[in-house]
N, C-alpha and C positions, 0 to 999 in steps of 0.2 A: 516516587514511592519505592521503598526498598523491595528488592526481588528476593524471594526465598532461595536458599541454597539447597539443592536436591542432590543427595549422594546416590550414585548408581553403583551398587555392589558389583565388583569386578570378578573376572575369571583369570585363570592362568593358561596361556596358550603354549603348548609344547612345540618348539621349533624343530623341524625335521630335516629341511633340505638346503640350508645355507651354511655359511661358515660358523654360525652360532648353533648348529644342530645339537640338541640335547638340553639347551637352555630354555627358560620360560619367560614369557612376557605377560605383564598385567595388562588387561584390556577390557573394553566393552565395544560392541558394535556401534558405529557412529549414529545409527538411527535413533538410539536412546538419547544421545547428546542433542541431536537436532529436534527431537520431539519435546524435550524439556525446554530448550531455548525458544522454540516456537510458541510454547504455552506460557512463557513469561518467567521461567525460572533460571537459576544459575546452575548448570550441570557440573558435577565434580565426580570423578572416578575414584572409588574407594578400593585400594588394592588389597588382595587377600593376604592375611598373615594371621598368626595365632597368639599374639600378645594381648591378653585380656585388657590390660590397662590402656593400650593404644586403641584397641577396638572401641572401648567405652568412650575414649576421648574423641575418636573419629565421629562416632554417632552423636555425641553430645553437641558438637558444633554444627550439625546439620539441622535443617528445618523440615526436611522430608526425605523419604527413602524410596528407591526403586530396587527391587530384587530382580536382577536380570536373568535371562535364560542362560543355558549352558549345558554341561555334561549331565548324564544320568545321575540321579541321586543314589548314593550307596545304599543298597537294600539292608545291610546290617544295621543301619540307623533305625529301621522300623521292624527289626526282628525277623527278616525274611532272608532266605538263602538266595544267592544269585542264580538266575535262570538263564536258559540258553540265549534268549533274545535281549538280554541286558546289554546296553552299550557301554562306552568308556566311562569310568568313574574317576573322580579326583577327590579323595578323602579330605585333603587339606582345604580345598575350596568349600566343600560341604561343611566342615567344622567351622571355618571362618564365617560362613554365611549364617549358620545357626546361632553362633555367638552374637553376630551383628543384629539379627532379627530379635533375639531376646533383649538385647540392650535397647533397641528401638522401641519395642513394645513397652518395656519397663519405663521408658521416658515419654510414652504417649506420642511418639512421632508418627505422623501420617505415613502410611506404607502403601505402595502399589507393587504387587508381585506380578511377574510376567513369565509365562510358560514354565520353565523349571522353577521360577520364583513362586508360582502357585503350589507346585509339588513340594518344595522344601519348606515352605511356610506351613503346609499341612503336616508334614513329618515333624517339624520342630515342636509342634504341640500335641503329638501323639497319634497323628493320622498315618495311614498307609497308602501304598501305591500299587497299581498294576505295573509290573516291570516292562510290559509291552502290551499294546492294544490287543494282540492275539490272545491274551489271557483274560480279557474282559468279555464276559458273556454278552451276546447280542450286538457286539460292535459291527456296524456295517458302513458307517460314514468314513470317507477317505480323510484321515487326519494329518497326512503328510502330502501336501498338495503338489501337483505338477503345474505350477503357474507362477507368475511373477509375485514377489513377496507382498506387494500392495494390493493384490487382487483378493477379494472376498470370495470364498468358495463353498461355504456351508452356513446354514442358519443356526442361531442359538435361541433358545426359549428362555426369556429373562423373567425372573420372579418379581411379580408386582410387590411394591412396598419396600424393595431393596434399594440400596444406594446406587447399584448399577442401573436399576430401572429409572431412577431419577436422571441418570446421565443419558441412557439410550432411548428412553421414552417408549420402550416396547422391545419386541424381538428384533434382532438385527443379524446381519451377515458378517462373518469374520474370515480371516485367513487361518491357516492351520499348518503347523510345522512341529509335530510332536509324535512320539511313539509310546511315551509313558502317560499315565493318567491317574487321577485321584481315585482311591478305592474307599477305605473307611475314613470318614471325615472327622477331624480332630474336635475334641470337646471345645465348646465356646465358639465354634464356627458354624455357619449355615451355607448350604448350596444356594446360589442365586442365579445360576444359569446352567443349562444342559444342552448338548447336541441332541439331534433327533434319535440317536441310538442310545441315549442315556448317559453318555460320557460327560463328566463334570467339566464345565467350562468356566465357572467363576465361583468364588467363595468370599464371604465377608466374616470378620470377627465381630461377634456380638458384644455389646457394651463397650465398644471402642469407637472413637469419633470417626476414624477412617483407616481401617486395615482391610484392604481389598486385594484380591489376586485374580488374574484371568489366565486362561490356558493358551489363548492365541497371542499374536504379536501386534498389538496396536501401534507400537512405535514404527513399524514398517508401513503402516497405513495412514499415519497421522497427517502427512503432507497433502493427502488427496481425499481424506475421509473426515467429514465434520464430526461424526460421532466419536471416532477414535481420538481426534484432537480434544474433545471434551473430557475424555478420561484424564488426560494430562493436565488440562485446565482445572479440573476438580482437585487433583493432587496439589497443584500450585495454590489454589484457593485455600485448601485446608492447611497447607504448610505456611501460609501467610498470616494465620490467625494469631500467632504468638510473636510476630515481629514488632 
């Protein structure tokens, strides 16, 4: 049986300390590669660039998309001024990712967003973010854990009737490595999971077969956690439907 090709939207890493200091490398963390492979897909890294024709071609040849984590989202994209606790931003990566998301949604490609992937998916369609959890009223959960990446450290409450609920079969525990979080939810999206303090942990696009994003890092847990593996298996299943 043919395996679907899953494009993982990449980042640009600024090299600081070797002979190539000042240059950039296109990359994704290898956990994404391993999670897609384990779930039965063919992982491909999609490098950031700003050529619309090439982006459209890149997306068109893929069967499914993962929007990976990365730097903070540029707040100018959602009409906010940068605040004191904003981290590093890379506007080129943001612009590339937004163009790729729009192309993928336009072609009805299955999408799984992860961490920043959830944030920029929301921003792409008109949503906003808290630039730091310190700006979110009522935040009390530790969302940047001091534990190994595959360790689940807090619970999320999953909305019954959602695609995520079909996968998790109820509330579940997740890892957590973020300091930004969704604020106003974009039109045509619904919240499908929250942390105990109200932080948005997952969204889904309504009226689309499979456009889902989560705030945690399931790729870091997939090797040891069946529920997290099922997220990637569902993406592979959805991406196989047009083969």
